Rosetta silent file (secondary structure, phi, psi, omega in degrees, C-alpha in Angstrom):
SEQUENCE: MHFSCGKFQLDLSTPRIMGIVNVTPDSFSDGGQFNTTDKAVAHAMQLVEQGADILDIGGESTRPGATPVPLEEELKRVIPVINALAKAGVPLSIDTYKPEVMRAAIDAGVDIVNDVCALQETGALEIVAASQVGVCLMHMQGRPQTMQADPQYQDVVAEVSGFLAARLKAAEQAGIARERIVLDPGFGFGKRTEHNLTLLNHLSSLQSLGLPLLIGLSRKSVLGQVVGLSIDERIHASIAASVVSVMKGANIVRVHDVKPTVDALKIVSAVMKN
SCORE:     score description
SCORE:     0.000 S_00000001
   1 L     0.000  137.743  176.391    2.108   -9.127  -24.719 S_00000001
   2 E  -139.574  165.460 -178.340   -0.177  -10.573  -22.083 S_00000001
   3 E  -122.619  115.610  179.911   -0.796  -13.909  -20.387 S_00000001
   4 E   -89.962  115.420 -175.384   -4.380  -15.140  -20.092 S_00000001
   5 E  -141.454  104.943  177.855   -4.656  -17.331  -16.995 S_00000001
   6 L    57.972 -120.289 -177.842   -7.944  -18.246  -15.400 S_00000001
   7 L   -81.375   -2.392 -169.322   -9.542  -15.154  -13.859 S_00000001
   8 E  -120.166  150.064  168.998   -6.561  -12.961  -14.741 S_00000001
   9 E  -121.637  104.042 -176.275   -5.043  -11.165  -17.710 S_00000001
  10 E   -88.092  120.206  174.305   -1.407  -10.449  -16.836 S_00000001
  11 E   -75.387  121.456 -177.350    0.165   -7.522  -18.654 S_00000001
  12 L  -104.303   21.113  176.268    3.724   -8.593  -19.463 S_00000001
  13 L   -69.515  -19.667  169.693    4.967   -5.205  -20.636 S_00000001
  14 L  -122.776  151.561 -176.965    6.893   -5.191  -17.343 S_00000001
  15 L   -64.754  142.461 -179.739    8.538   -8.287  -15.827 S_00000001
  16 E  -110.209  151.651 -176.938    6.411  -10.328  -13.431 S_00000001
  17 E  -115.712  125.564  175.756    7.535  -12.235  -10.362 S_00000001
  18 E  -100.235  115.494  179.424    6.344  -15.724   -9.462 S_00000001
  19 E   -86.928  137.539 -174.664    6.861  -16.424   -5.766 S_00000001
  20 E   -89.265  127.221  176.176    7.675  -20.002   -4.764 S_00000001
  21 E  -124.001   94.606 -178.440    5.505  -21.741   -2.158 S_00000001
  22 E   -93.153  111.599  178.173    6.918  -25.224   -1.532 S_00000001
  23 L   -96.687   62.259 -170.689    4.624  -27.332    0.659 S_00000001
  24 L  -139.787  155.312  174.581    7.266  -30.058    0.845 S_00000001
  25 L   -90.303   -8.387 -167.559    9.728  -31.551    3.312 S_00000001
  26 L  -136.013   17.937  175.668   12.496  -32.043    0.733 S_00000001
  27 L   -63.740  151.015 -168.260   12.693  -29.170   -1.767 S_00000001
  28 L   -63.539  -29.102 -175.573   16.316  -28.316   -2.496 S_00000001
  29 L  -105.782  -51.525 -172.753   16.264  -24.857   -0.918 S_00000001
  30 L  -121.464   24.936 -179.685   13.415  -24.443    1.561 S_00000001
  31 L   -56.033  129.090  178.618   12.171  -27.998    2.101 S_00000001
  32 L    91.086  -15.865 -177.902   10.395  -28.337    5.428 S_00000001
  33 L   -74.333  -31.333 -174.645   10.126  -24.623    6.139 S_00000001
  34 L  -132.479   38.309 -171.689    6.524  -24.278    4.922 S_00000001
  35 L   -93.315   25.739  165.639    5.265  -27.866    4.879 S_00000001
  36 L  -125.639  158.095 -178.174    2.035  -27.244    6.796 S_00000001
  37 H   -57.634  -47.478 -177.299   -1.006  -25.418    5.444 S_00000001
  38 H   -62.021  -44.564 -179.967   -0.748  -22.573    7.957 S_00000001
  39 H   -65.820  -41.607 -178.999    2.962  -22.013    7.354 S_00000001
  40 H   -65.584  -42.383 -179.671    2.571  -22.181    3.582 S_00000001
  41 H   -66.249  -43.764  178.868   -0.348  -19.734    3.544 S_00000001
  42 H   -61.667  -42.167  178.090    1.433  -17.269    5.831 S_00000001
  43 H   -63.678  -43.500 -179.791    4.532  -17.458    3.633 S_00000001
  44 H   -60.785  -44.838 -179.385    2.457  -16.981    0.479 S_00000001
  45 H   -66.447  -33.218  175.174    0.728  -13.882    1.849 S_00000001
  46 H   -64.814  -39.699  178.081    4.111  -12.467    2.850 S_00000001
  47 H   -64.190  -38.399  176.898    5.322  -12.963   -0.726 S_00000001
  48 H   -63.271  -44.311  178.284    2.255  -11.094   -2.030 S_00000001
  49 H   -60.724  -31.972 -179.530    2.966   -8.224    0.362 S_00000001
  50 H   -80.906  -10.308  175.975    6.532   -8.147   -0.945 S_00000001
  51 L   118.647   10.932  177.757    5.323   -7.825   -4.537 S_00000001
  52 L   -64.899  134.331  178.731    4.799  -11.308   -5.963 S_00000001
  53 L   -90.719  -22.001 -178.361    2.540  -11.221   -9.027 S_00000001
  54 E  -142.323  145.753  172.791    1.919  -15.003   -9.024 S_00000001
  55 E  -112.503  123.995 -178.808    2.079  -17.686   -6.323 S_00000001
  56 E  -106.318  111.020 -172.473    3.440  -21.075   -7.444 S_00000001
  57 E  -103.340  123.865 -178.572    2.306  -23.832   -5.066 S_00000001
  58 E  -129.710  140.456  179.794    4.065  -27.187   -5.170 S_00000001
  59 L  -116.429    7.200  177.409    3.617  -30.380   -3.190 S_00000001
  60 L  -143.743  124.610  178.106    6.354  -32.520   -4.728 S_00000001
  61 L   -68.486  137.623  173.640   10.021  -31.653   -5.051 S_00000001
  62 L  -115.705   24.959  174.615   11.506  -31.996   -8.543 S_00000001
  63 L   -63.789  158.861  178.224   15.088  -31.438   -7.410 S_00000001
  64 L   -56.080  129.206  178.814   17.663  -33.851   -8.878 S_00000001
  65 L    82.240    4.575 -176.819   17.233  -37.271   -7.307 S_00000001
  66 L   -64.515  145.896  176.846   13.937  -36.428   -5.612 S_00000001
  67 L   -84.645  129.769  178.814   11.659  -39.281   -4.578 S_00000001
  68 L   -59.185  146.916 -179.045    8.215  -39.175   -6.241 S_00000001
  69 L  -101.523  134.414  176.957    5.320  -38.334   -3.932 S_00000001
  70 L   -58.387  148.213 -176.698    2.159  -40.487   -3.936 S_00000001
  71 H   -52.552  -50.551 -176.001   -0.854  -38.809   -5.530 S_00000001
  72 H   -63.240  -35.179  178.512   -2.941  -38.639   -2.362 S_00000001
  73 H   -68.298  -41.448  178.201   -0.082  -37.115   -0.385 S_00000001
  74 H   -62.723  -43.632  177.575    0.498  -34.413   -3.000 S_00000001
  75 H   -61.671  -42.055 -179.669   -3.213  -33.556   -3.010 S_00000001
  76 H   -61.325  -32.620 -179.071   -3.244  -33.455    0.785 S_00000001
  77 H   -77.135  -43.494 -167.897   -0.407  -30.947    0.733 S_00000001
  78 H   -95.612  -35.058 -173.447   -1.568  -28.517   -1.947 S_00000001
  79 H   -62.865  -43.944  176.744   -5.379  -28.401   -2.088 S_00000001
  80 H   -60.670  -33.765  178.478   -5.874  -26.893    1.417 S_00000001
  81 H   -68.636  -43.241  177.560   -3.297  -24.218    0.570 S_00000001
  82 H   -60.484  -45.735  179.304   -5.052  -23.390   -2.704 S_00000001
  83 H   -59.813  -40.858 -177.304   -8.397  -23.155   -0.911 S_00000001
  84 H   -71.942  -23.830 -177.326   -6.935  -20.841    1.727 S_00000001
  85 L  -100.346   13.833 -175.259   -5.350  -18.553   -0.879 S_00000001
  86 L   -57.411  -28.949 -178.250   -8.464  -18.225   -3.056 S_00000001
  87 L  -110.856   28.421 -178.968   -8.756  -14.522   -2.227 S_00000001
  88 L   -69.249  -20.483  176.713   -5.054  -13.669   -2.302 S_00000001
  89 L    88.803    2.844  177.786   -5.663  -11.314   -5.224 S_00000001
  90 L  -131.602  159.150  176.518   -2.988  -12.787   -7.515 S_00000001
  91 L   -60.216  138.925  175.000   -2.999  -15.777   -9.896 S_00000001
  92 E  -102.737  134.998 -179.574   -2.378  -19.120   -8.207 S_00000001
  93 E  -116.946  140.390  173.644   -0.197  -21.666   -9.994 S_00000001
  94 E  -105.802  122.789 -179.557    0.028  -25.398   -9.297 S_00000001
  95 E   -92.999   94.510 -177.738    3.495  -26.857   -9.801 S_00000001
  96 L  -156.258  155.779  172.557    2.726  -30.462  -10.818 S_00000001
  97 L  -112.311   -2.762 -176.507    3.070  -32.929  -13.667 S_00000001
  98 L   -87.700  121.870  179.942    0.260  -35.221  -12.472 S_00000001
  99 H   -56.778  -36.677 -179.460   -3.021  -34.843  -14.403 S_00000001
 100 H   -64.704  -37.381  177.823   -5.073  -35.811  -11.330 S_00000001
 101 H   -70.920  -39.704  176.288   -3.485  -33.013   -9.298 S_00000001
 102 H   -55.910  -49.057 -177.216   -4.030  -30.577  -12.169 S_00000001
 103 H   -61.143  -46.543 -178.896   -7.732  -31.432  -12.273 S_00000001
 104 H   -65.215  -39.119 -179.542   -8.193  -31.111   -8.502 S_00000001
 105 H   -68.963  -39.310  176.748   -6.225  -27.848   -8.382 S_00000001
 106 H   -63.130  -43.350  177.690   -8.223  -26.363  -11.271 S_00000001
 107 H   -62.341  -31.723 -179.985  -11.438  -27.330   -9.499 S_00000001
 108 H   -80.129  -12.819  173.529  -10.083  -25.638   -6.356 S_00000001
 109 L   116.428   13.585  177.677   -9.466  -22.422   -8.286 S_00000001
 110 L   -69.541  159.526 -176.015   -5.891  -22.247   -9.576 S_00000001
 111 L  -110.570  -14.874 -175.641   -5.210  -20.062  -12.587 S_00000001
 112 E  -142.451  140.073  168.300   -2.021  -21.654  -13.962 S_00000001
 113 E  -106.504  120.375 -179.640   -0.623  -25.157  -14.392 S_00000001
 114 E  -108.438  102.930 -167.615    3.175  -25.120  -14.166 S_00000001
 115 E  -116.748  115.107  179.118    4.297  -28.476  -15.560 S_00000001
 116 L   -67.432  -14.975  178.980    7.933  -29.624  -15.687 S_00000001
 117 L  -101.542    5.789  174.206    6.818  -32.338  -18.121 S_00000001
 118 L    55.955   40.265  176.360    5.115  -29.905  -20.534 S_00000001
 119 L    61.170   37.290  178.256    1.750  -31.737  -20.448 S_00000001
 120 L   -90.944  -16.124  178.813    3.206  -35.026  -21.713 S_00000001
 121 L   -69.756  146.570 -177.041    1.496  -37.214  -19.108 S_00000001
 122 L   -57.330  123.177  178.187   -1.619  -39.003  -20.378 S_00000001
 123 L    94.687  -14.885 -175.521   -4.667  -36.766  -20.010 S_00000001
 124 H   -64.585  -46.235  179.691   -2.794  -33.592  -19.063 S_00000001
 125 H   -57.689  -44.738 -176.449   -3.380  -31.776  -22.364 S_00000001
 126 H   -66.785  -38.464  179.918   -7.089  -32.525  -22.275 S_00000001
 127 H   -63.900  -45.804 -179.985   -7.524  -31.384  -18.665 S_00000001
 128 H   -68.431  -41.554 -178.722   -5.868  -28.037  -19.304 S_00000001
 129 H   -61.666  -33.537 -177.946   -7.634  -27.557  -22.654 S_00000001
 130 L   -77.706   -3.016 -179.083  -11.039  -28.089  -21.017 S_00000001
 131 L  -113.427 -171.487  174.543  -10.365  -25.226  -18.580 S_00000001
 132 L  -113.755   11.463 -176.116   -9.437  -21.554  -18.872 S_00000001
 133 L   -72.735  156.768  169.486   -6.172  -21.793  -16.944 S_00000001
 134 E   -82.032  167.620 -178.994   -2.842  -20.705  -18.274 S_00000001
 135 E  -144.084  142.660  172.507   -0.012  -23.207  -18.614 S_00000001
 136 E  -109.140  120.584  178.578    3.765  -23.184  -18.433 S_00000001
 137 E   -98.844  118.688 -175.032    5.436  -25.743  -20.706 S_00000001
 138 E  -114.070  148.021  174.607    8.939  -26.605  -19.501 S_00000001
 139 L   -89.509  135.111  172.686   11.834  -28.502  -21.065 S_00000001
 140 L  -144.873  131.312  173.191   13.435  -31.308  -19.092 S_00000001
 141 L   -93.532  115.924 -178.041   15.865  -33.946  -20.325 S_00000001
 142 L    86.516 -153.515  179.681   15.039  -37.180  -18.479 S_00000001
 143 L  -126.393  159.278 -177.472   13.205  -37.292  -15.139 S_00000001
 144 L   -52.617  -34.242 -177.462   14.061  -35.636  -11.807 S_00000001
 145 L   -66.065  -27.811 -172.953   15.429  -38.908  -10.423 S_00000001
 146 L  -129.770   -2.207 -166.709   18.056  -39.244  -13.176 S_00000001
 147 L   -62.917  -26.182 -178.503   18.157  -35.965  -15.109 S_00000001
 148 L   -99.419    9.470 -178.290   21.529  -34.785  -13.775 S_00000001
 149 L   -65.407  -47.923 -179.015   23.291  -38.151  -14.150 S_00000001
 150 L  -163.874   62.767 -178.377   24.803  -37.410  -17.569 S_00000001
 151 L   -66.169  136.084 -177.612   22.904  -34.779  -19.615 S_00000001
 152 L  -133.572  141.065  175.671   24.144  -34.505  -23.198 S_00000001
 153 L  -143.160  145.916  167.706   23.321  -32.112  -26.062 S_00000001
 154 L   -82.811  -41.221  178.946   24.685  -31.462  -29.526 S_00000001
 155 L  -148.820   96.020 -171.079   23.154  -27.961  -29.516 S_00000001
 156 H   -61.543  -37.860 -178.987   21.328  -27.167  -26.289 S_00000001
 157 H   -66.604  -46.690 -179.347   19.628  -24.016  -27.599 S_00000001
 158 H   -65.395  -39.887 -177.041   18.333  -25.701  -30.764 S_00000001
 159 H   -71.095  -41.359  177.098   17.216  -28.831  -28.918 S_00000001
 160 H   -65.954  -43.422  178.983   15.385  -26.975  -26.151 S_00000001
 161 H   -61.548  -43.084  179.813   13.779  -24.654  -28.700 S_00000001
 162 H   -63.796  -41.323  177.806   12.716  -27.596  -30.853 S_00000001
 163 H   -62.634  -47.491 -178.583   11.160  -29.405  -27.902 S_00000001
 164 H   -64.244  -36.879  177.174    9.230  -26.328  -26.779 S_00000001
 165 H   -63.354  -40.432  179.292    8.014  -25.701  -30.328 S_00000001
 166 H   -66.426  -41.084  179.360    6.730  -29.276  -30.512 S_00000001
 167 H   -70.642  -34.389  174.659    4.941  -29.022  -27.169 S_00000001
 168 H   -61.382  -44.316  178.652    3.463  -25.667  -28.171 S_00000001
 169 H   -61.756  -42.961  179.346    2.085  -27.277  -31.323 S_00000001
 170 H   -63.210  -40.748  179.951    0.611  -30.160  -29.303 S_00000001
 171 H   -65.316  -43.447  179.153   -1.005  -27.734  -26.866 S_00000001
 172 H   -65.084  -40.527  178.813   -2.549  -25.659  -29.659 S_00000001
 173 H   -64.616  -27.527  178.271   -3.827  -28.767  -31.422 S_00000001
 174 L   -79.802  -10.051  178.318   -5.468  -29.810  -28.141 S_00000001
 175 L   105.968   13.571  178.222   -7.334  -26.494  -28.038 S_00000001
 176 L   -92.847  117.236 -176.501   -5.151  -24.394  -25.729 S_00000001
 177 L   -67.616  148.567 -177.759   -4.938  -20.849  -27.084 S_00000001
 178 H   -57.558  -35.762 -177.646   -1.502  -19.266  -27.478 S_00000001
 179 H   -68.901   -7.596  177.719   -2.346  -16.437  -25.090 S_00000001
 180 H   -98.229    6.075 -171.047   -2.710  -19.066  -22.353 S_00000001
 181 E  -120.655  134.454  166.693    0.821  -20.450  -22.797 S_00000001
 182 E  -123.928  158.017 -175.561    4.242  -19.474  -21.466 S_00000001
 183 E  -118.984  145.822 -178.362    7.485  -21.384  -22.074 S_00000001
 184 E  -133.752  119.854 -179.548   10.296  -22.357  -19.697 S_00000001
 185 L   -69.155  -10.713  173.752   13.685  -23.660  -20.924 S_00000001
 186 L    75.155   55.725  177.909   14.066  -25.590  -17.668 S_00000001
 187 L   -59.895  129.698  178.122   17.296  -24.385  -16.110 S_00000001
 188 L    85.913   -3.722 -179.174   18.823  -27.160  -14.012 S_00000001
 189 L  -102.717   89.506 -177.498   16.534  -29.858  -15.403 S_00000001
 190 L    73.312   45.435 -178.404   18.852  -32.256  -17.233 S_00000001
 191 L  -148.359  136.761  173.657   21.513  -29.642  -17.960 S_00000001
 192 L   -79.197  171.433  179.975   25.142  -29.103  -16.996 S_00000001
 193 H   -54.995  -45.142 -177.613   26.480  -25.700  -15.955 S_00000001
 194 H   -65.391  -33.422  176.911   27.656  -24.925  -19.490 S_00000001
 195 H   -65.614  -44.634 -179.902   24.230  -25.841  -20.902 S_00000001
 196 H   -62.372  -43.914 -178.322   22.485  -23.520  -18.448 S_00000001
 197 H   -68.322  -36.939  176.797   24.816  -20.612  -19.145 S_00000001
 198 H   -64.247  -44.661  177.788   24.513  -21.080  -22.904 S_00000001
 199 H   -59.818  -44.587 -179.252   20.713  -21.089  -22.661 S_00000001
 200 H   -62.686  -39.042 -178.427   20.726  -17.954  -20.537 S_00000001
 201 H   -72.346  -17.934 -176.586   23.004  -16.190  -22.982 S_00000001
 202 L  -122.061   33.636  178.002   20.750  -17.123  -25.911 S_00000001
 203 H   -58.763  -29.777 -179.100   17.265  -16.551  -24.503 S_00000001
 204 H   -60.246  -27.839  177.648   16.554  -14.336  -27.491 S_00000001
 205 H   -64.940  -34.879  178.916   16.594  -17.479  -29.646 S_00000001
 206 H   -74.636  -23.755  177.439   13.646  -18.806  -27.658 S_00000001
 207 H   -63.626  -21.317 -179.407   11.803  -15.520  -28.148 S_00000001
 208 L   -64.484  -15.948  176.212   11.474  -16.491  -31.803 S_00000001
 209 L   -74.652  -12.191  171.959    8.700  -18.881  -30.703 S_00000001
 210 L    79.503   17.503 -179.569    6.622  -15.777  -30.061 S_00000001
 211 L  -125.957  159.019  177.887    5.494  -16.574  -26.527 S_00000001
 212 L   -61.441  150.351  178.922    6.364  -15.241  -23.050 S_00000001
 213 E  -112.077  132.206  173.793    9.304  -16.849  -21.277 S_00000001
 214 E  -108.617  131.102 -175.623    9.305  -17.943  -17.636 S_00000001
 215 E  -122.413  131.350  176.433   12.729  -18.423  -16.063 S_00000001
 216 L  -123.138   98.790  178.258   13.558  -20.283  -12.844 S_00000001
 217 L  -119.993   -2.573 -171.459   17.150  -19.892  -11.676 S_00000001
 218 L   -54.891  119.310  174.156   16.589  -18.951   -8.041 S_00000001
 219 L    61.897   12.223 -173.182   19.219  -20.493   -5.729 S_00000001
 220 L   -73.140  163.708 -173.259   19.947  -23.284   -8.224 S_00000001
 221 H   -62.710  -30.465  178.270   23.151  -25.297   -8.325 S_00000001
 222 H   -59.172  -36.220  177.579   24.377  -23.608  -11.504 S_00000001
 223 H   -69.344  -41.005  177.939   24.625  -20.381   -9.501 S_00000001
 224 H   -62.639  -35.778  179.345   26.424  -22.174   -6.693 S_00000001
 225 H   -69.830  -29.581  178.513   28.907  -23.618   -9.158 S_00000001
 226 H   -77.785  -45.458 -174.007   29.646  -20.139  -10.511 S_00000001
 227 H   -97.563  -11.815  177.678   29.959  -18.293   -7.183 S_00000001
 228 L    71.919   34.388 -177.412   31.068  -21.180   -4.987 S_00000001
 229 L  -124.499  155.891  179.071   28.419  -20.656   -2.314 S_00000001
 230 L   -73.290  170.686 -174.193   25.887  -22.867   -0.540 S_00000001
 231 H   -55.184  -47.074 -175.572   22.141  -22.698   -1.221 S_00000001
 232 H   -77.837    2.804  177.157   21.311  -20.244    1.564 S_00000001
 233 H  -111.543   12.773 -172.548   24.110  -17.903    0.427 S_00000001
 234 L  -101.223   17.694 -176.292   22.946  -17.510   -3.184 S_00000001
 235 H   -62.398  -44.488 -178.330   20.520  -14.601   -2.816 S_00000001
 236 H   -67.360  -39.337  176.787   22.771  -12.098   -4.597 S_00000001
 237 H   -64.641  -37.370  179.015   23.554  -14.558   -7.373 S_00000001
 238 H   -65.243  -42.077  178.797   19.825  -15.282   -7.729 S_00000001
 239 H   -64.175  -43.306  177.978   18.989  -11.604   -8.060 S_00000001
 240 H   -60.129  -40.553  179.455   21.730  -11.178  -10.665 S_00000001
 241 H   -63.878  -39.367  177.352   20.318  -14.160  -12.579 S_00000001
 242 H   -64.919  -42.377  179.221   16.840  -12.595  -12.561 S_00000001
 243 H   -61.856  -48.746  179.611   18.231   -9.288  -13.809 S_00000001
 244 H   -61.672  -42.010 -179.173   20.181  -10.966  -16.629 S_00000001
 245 H   -58.440  -47.526 -178.823   17.157  -13.114  -17.529 S_00000001
 246 H   -66.421  -40.549  179.621   14.864  -10.116  -17.919 S_00000001
 247 H   -68.622  -21.504  176.539   17.444   -8.161  -19.881 S_00000001
 248 H   -90.547   -6.198  174.895   17.800  -11.191  -22.173 S_00000001
 249 L   126.505    0.332  179.458   14.040  -11.384  -22.739 S_00000001
 250 L   -68.122  145.148  178.363   12.359  -13.176  -19.814 S_00000001
 251 L  -104.668  -28.849 -179.830    8.825  -12.041  -18.929 S_00000001
 252 E  -134.813  134.657  174.279    8.341  -13.923  -15.655 S_00000001
 253 E  -118.352  133.597 -178.713   10.966  -14.957  -13.093 S_00000001
 254 E   -98.810  117.284 -169.774   10.245  -17.671  -10.523 S_00000001
 255 E  -139.052  157.623  170.661   12.029  -16.832   -7.273 S_00000001
 256 L   -86.095  -39.455 -171.262   12.314  -17.533   -3.557 S_00000001
 257 L  -100.212   86.931 -169.643   13.488  -14.028   -2.613 S_00000001
 258 H   -71.337  -52.463 -171.786   10.681  -11.776   -3.810 S_00000001
 259 H   -58.760  -50.932  178.737   11.365   -8.366   -2.232 S_00000001
 260 H   -64.403  -30.892  177.430   14.980   -7.902   -3.384 S_00000001
 261 H   -69.196  -39.786  175.165   14.047   -9.225   -6.825 S_00000001
 262 H   -56.025  -48.762 -178.383   11.183   -6.714   -7.051 S_00000001
 263 H   -62.938  -44.120 -178.567   13.582   -3.867   -6.272 S_00000001
 264 H   -63.854  -40.686 -177.297   16.198   -5.065   -8.740 S_00000001
 265 H   -75.718  -20.316  172.294   13.684   -5.472  -11.565 S_00000001
 266 H   -63.461  -39.583  177.561   12.265   -1.991  -10.978 S_00000001
 267 H   -66.580  -45.264  179.123   15.689   -0.671  -11.975 S_00000001
 268 H   -58.564  -46.000 -179.168   15.825   -2.966  -14.990 S_00000001
 269 H   -62.487  -42.116  179.790   12.361   -1.850  -16.109 S_00000001
 270 H   -62.118  -41.943 -179.916   13.231    1.815  -15.682 S_00000001
 271 H   -68.209  -43.011 -176.366   16.389    1.432  -17.767 S_00000001
 272 H   -70.990  -27.851  179.931   14.696   -0.610  -20.495 S_00000001
 273 H   -84.014  -15.943 -174.214   11.774    1.821  -20.791 S_00000001
 274 L   -77.732    0.000    0.000   13.992    4.903  -20.963 S_00000001
């Protein structure tokens, strides 16, 4: 299995790590730490040195209750970072749901669009289809401002799988080849703790869609609810979540803590290949 994304063909026979670069003042974990171009670029290059296979650059927080960022402000945050990382040597991903940001980021040289809205905004499908970038289609119940108010499911695995299958069909009909698509069940996006744990335990059900899976559990509240620790104390829980995700079928894990995750997944890969 491989992932075709812009200038890159990622071999997914071993798990890949997507390093998080939040150019925001209000992201749930590291908001404000890297919210200038210089700080974000330095952080991104450090993640590459630590073993990140992909850099995911975001200019708007999608944490529960987050305030939407105006288009021009989001562009001001992310485009200079993308330009500065053009020769980083790894695929660059833009974490956005806004079609205008997608277009500008693609023009600036990103290789992946990572969209929490799964290309449902008007024009998003067409913009991605007209390019060669890869795309991550994610499930979210509701919107970031309200998604954790009262999420409800009859069967969370079936409903998430059904949504992703529908978005996959829409993407293919728009002209986006399957090898350019990865799927994300959207941990923490309109889901209670029990929903997240059920999804994690049944990732193999999502594998039936026949596409790579990207998982983002790093430092999220579901981990805090399990271990009873604050955001900056969840590194060990995050690593455990990445290990479980890969052993359950994930191909890419999106993380803040790249180096320890790299080491942990080397062990997982060695065991699974033996």
